[in-house]
C-alpha positions as CSV (number, residue, x, y, z in Angstrom):
1,M,10.9,0.0,9.1
2,S,12.7,-3.3,8.7
3,N,11.2,-6.7,8.4
4,C,7.6,-5.6,8.4
5,I,4.9,-4.6,6.1
6,V,4.2,-0.9,5.9
7,V,0.5,0.1,5.5
8,A,-0.2,3.6,4.1
9,N,-3.7,4.8,4.0
10,S,-5.1,8.3,4.6
11,N,-8.3,6.9,6.1
12,A,-7.5,5.9,9.7
13,P,-10.2,3.2,10.2
14,E,-9.2,1.6,6.9
15,A,-5.5,1.8,7.8
16,D,-6.3,0.1,11.2
17,A,-8.4,-2.7,9.5
18,I,-5.6,-3.4,7.0
19,A,-2.8,-3.3,9.5
20,N,-4.8,-5.7,11.8
21,A,-5.4,-8.1,8.9
22,V,-1.7,-8.1,8.0
23,R,-0.7,-8.6,11.7
24,R,-2.4,-12.0,11.6
25,R,0.6,-13.3,9.7
26,Y,3.3,-10.5,9.6
27,A,4.6,-7.6,11.6
28,A,3.0,-4.4,10.3
29,V,3.2,-0.7,10.9
30,K,0.8,1.9,9.6
31,V,2.1,5.3,8.5
32,A,0.7,8.6,7.5
33,P,1.0,9.3,3.8
34,S,3.5,12.1,4.6
35,R,5.8,9.5,6.3
36,I,5.9,6.8,3.6
37,G,9.2,8.0,2.1
38,A,10.9,8.1,5.5
39,T,9.6,4.8,6.6
40,V,10.0,2.4,3.6
41,T,13.5,1.0,3.4
42,E,15.3,-1.9,1.6
43,D,14.5,-4.0,4.7
44,T,10.7,-3.4,4.4
45,L,9.0,-6.6,3.5
46,A,6.2,-4.8,1.4
47,L,4.2,-1.7,1.2
48,V,0.4,-1.7,1.1
49,L,-0.4,1.6,-0.5
50,D,-3.9,3.0,-0.8
51,A,-4.7,5.2,-3.8
52,N,-6.3,7.6,-1.3
53,C,-2.8,8.7,-0.2
54,S,-2.5,11.5,-2.7
55,E,-4.6,13.4,-5.2
56,H,-2.8,11.5,-7.9
57,H,-4.1,8.1,-6.7
58,A,-0.7,7.6,-5.0
59,I,1.0,6.9,-8.3
60,D,3.4,9.8,-7.4
61,T,4.1,8.1,-4.1
62,L,4.6,4.7,-5.8
63,M,7.1,6.1,-8.2
64,E,9.0,8.0,-5.5
65,V,9.3,4.9,-3.3
66,L,10.4,2.6,-6.2
67,T,13.1,5.0,-7.4
68,R,14.7,4.7,-4.0
69,V,14.1,1.1,-2.9
70,H,13.1,-2.3,-4.3
71,V,10.1,-3.4,-2.3
72,P,6.9,-5.1,-3.4
73,V,4.0,-2.7,-3.5
74,L,0.3,-3.8,-3.2
75,M,-1.9,-1.0,-4.4
76,I,-5.4,-0.7,-3.0
77,V,-7.5,0.9,-5.7
78,P,-11.0,2.2,-5.8
79,P,-13.7,0.0,-7.5
80,D,-14.8,2.7,-9.9
81,D,-11.4,3.5,-11.4
82,P,-9.8,0.6,-13.3
83,H,-7.3,3.1,-14.8
84,C,-5.8,3.4,-11.3
85,A,-4.9,-0.3,-11.2
86,V,-3.4,-0.2,-14.7
87,E,-1.3,2.8,-13.9
88,A,-0.1,1.3,-10.6
89,M,1.0,-1.9,-12.4
90,R,2.7,0.2,-15.2
91,Y,4.7,2.1,-12.6
92,G,5.9,-0.9,-10.7
93,A,3.3,-2.1,-8.3
94,A,3.6,-5.9,-7.7
95,S,-0.1,-6.3,-7.6
96,Y,-3.4,-4.5,-6.8
97,L,-6.5,-5.1,-4.8
98,I,-9.8,-3.5,-5.5
99,K,-11.7,-2.0,-2.6
100,S,-14.9,-4.1,-2.3
101,G,-16.6,-5.9,0.5
102,N,-14.1,-7.0,3.2
103,Y,-11.1,-6.4,1.0
104,Q,-8.9,-5.8,4.1
105,D,-9.1,-9.6,4.9
106,L,-7.7,-10.3,1.4
107,V,-4.6,-8.2,1.8
108,V,-2.5,-11.0,3.2
109,T,-3.4,-13.3,0.2
110,A,-2.8,-10.8,-2.5
């Protein structure tokens, strides 16, 4: 999708909360994990990618997206797995946000 932020999260209520937080400042669209590759293009402003999108903490998805397009990726990582954040940054994520409290409200500031 062009000129918007793509939100990918396999937990529907979390995806809704993140997309709603992003929509306070930007256009946003949420997608199912299986549709990330088809949705993210060079015109996408950013991708908010939750580690719950695949059994590999979405690192596989991150690598696939970044081999095709240059788009900033904000990884949402679990609080009990610091390795996930390190791996996300190693493979090209622009930043990460740890799931804690009302983390959805922090997405637009990250």
